[in-house]
Steps between C-alpha positions, in 0.01 A plus 500: 500500500777456240853373487836596351824345381837650412832357396853622429738262327841478336324363191168556326213501754191507278397136544530520879314832508216371283439179691577648840235767451254246361535293818319784680187475282291354784528836678325718243302504177492859376839625378837350422820688421871457433786751478853407390814713493755439225786739554323832549192412295177379661252270330158480662172324426170505693198290409146450625474137617138499618387270220814300434822385664825687555698253289256525210521879493875533542643214294466697172701786660797298620711547187497876571671456838872471555704562812631360826285699742122538520187512715148367446166523675155346514269772628139487611482880497692746283714474186865428579798534470508877484796694359636811669774747408601735781799635693555137608540397137284284277347194666212251487285419801258224604309474826286264707277643768234756578516871573210553739569875518537542123273802469658682794845452350374617161368824647826552689707465183268714288519772766878504442444553125566136424319309228409146389505357151325162507133475595373180663176380651557717808553811290872431491744212485609386850834380362558847359425639846770272635741633237415861577565443871830326425603800291460724806826354627848612399591133450301183435562388856371825645204497261396145591513589868272799428261262322503258792430773752224679307298207368227359721431143398786320330733557208782265396701610196752391240701772325682423175789735429835485329692192616281453806167387640392653830253291700310637800243325717215705644559656840310240704566206269134438418601340170808282446816572303759224457831452318607201291853420389669288233842520342534833324151631584289641782121518499242667721135398524177491695467119475782253564311251281638678194860401582545120472421447131719797405798361691497746791534408865310703757771707664362776721167635627500878526385635835239776550614820334831348391662640185755314286703570188525195275787399271572173313718374787261581785388810680598794718284606791405868474264512800455253784159348577274651763408320820122495443323273254135458400512242219159407360383170650277443197811422296516157663122452509423591139722718283826307507591232252532163682873459435589853613660607826445821694735576789638150441158338564354281225146580386377143444630369832334791675171405333540141616537631854191721456297199390631289785398768750148502354484121532611501864199714584254285304317170542226516236412163342605507132581271209802702390664843484558718196645839414359780289761548221761633503617628837243302699668176395800533732274579795282197421797264472616614843148447635465152349842387620433617855156337521609191307213524255521464120576801283300508175424746219129542427588832340780545248622826353519546125852637507580576134308825479344615827683734742452550871155650532575771759692705245259633233377842607141444389283295738303340217825387338627364833178301544522359149865397546419335834215303342673394179842403634385223741344182363311264737531120493157357582629153584698641795215722622173309500406387851829611657579694816798723416718752680626768264798714595555840345744782559231753590146619448521854366167596344341156515350522151725227360433273797125548468511388138724203584260377766202521264683289242593235754145468631384471140739204462373329814744588778370385840692745722717798404738600782728801455829557683677830438877533541489852647266690736208699355607799292342781702709798385585612145871514424656847502866402477550309173301461178286212620243553224247270661429746783440835336176562690418377850136439407616246239644279774282205603564577866392863464186395314414272791570770758294749300209256495527412869494869594208594277722712279650699786877555505678367806850436630588160353780414743275273708391313186866447408585351840519121469246321716304808607121492485489747214773310315287185517191692385689639201634159397157341534351774282763433233436126524129544446545736206737257329281197588789307659453201729766639735752785479817546704778755465862478603586658834746787468750349744501178297560694177793684657645170623457342155692783335775486760578867560427700815160673488665843521683435171183412310231729366167350606297818446232339282423255783530709818538863389861526624790642302650842455655729239 
């Protein structure tokens, strides 16, 4: 995934930029970057943050920055911000999103005698691709519209140029972009949770494809939002920080509603409910409150050093992080019947290890309740790094096993309550050695979020969605 932050102020902006960017650290663990404009001079730093934190890497650099306008990014893909100097002038660029047709666009540009400078994991830097497409326009506005039309997937951008930040949300609004305001300064971010401690008030949620020009006193609309939206539903289920809002809907309250919906469809006899840290906690609190059962913590996360385990690119590293970050409390486990709520089951490897540990510590029954439907389709619209390959998904492994290795249309398996859906879930339950396993129904998830189904991307659950 990834997240960005930008600010333009009547006074020095470095403190706000540093902390505002850092507040997006839960969205990525690979690269961090900042670019600041002081007059006509740019200062830029990019660091690898795979083995340390953004603040640790960038604090020694802060004395080198000075200015009242800047952008920052936490990226789980390429190095950013990039610098470009073209007919549009000199500017810095950060992005959040995924270019699903990256290679096709590359060939198109090379065929027109274009070229690329930075080389990333895909053979080129996707943010540079965004910059190259923007430079096809005679103006920034025209260039961003070209980007929005040509990219399949999603691509939200911040452009830092002289006396101005341009913010553009991706065409179908798959990822959020929101403005914050305080006296003498305007900020733009992915997460609203970065605003309160910096003194900003959430002011405006950009619509799909909307483009704004920011100044210290507010903003000017350069392009109106489109009428179609496909915002990622997984933002509320997992990615989002609990205090954040997307489309005006709070993440934590949405998770409470998810948990309550799970509880309404459940009557298993338990001693208490618990959540798998971190994002499973909100779902479990909602479950416990609805069923009027105790909420307890037999598992606690060692927060000082361990990140969210979906992010490291290496599976062995992911498994190690998942194992080391959660510490069991035997006194709350031995002889107990427990419902655990979690945001999702992606691969199932972490869950399998968790269950083994709990049986080792004497749990009597391990019941799992999942806040979203089974993930049956890999994401093709945003950089959801947990679903790079469909055969990694627990649901696809089960389907593969049920069909003797033969490929088959999975739509019937994704349909809640169908015979094949029940077979798939039972196969997953057996593999993970769970007492019972239930998933959220899609309609209940949509209701818990609070947006119409047609405005949500639910592709990973039901295969819907479009470019």
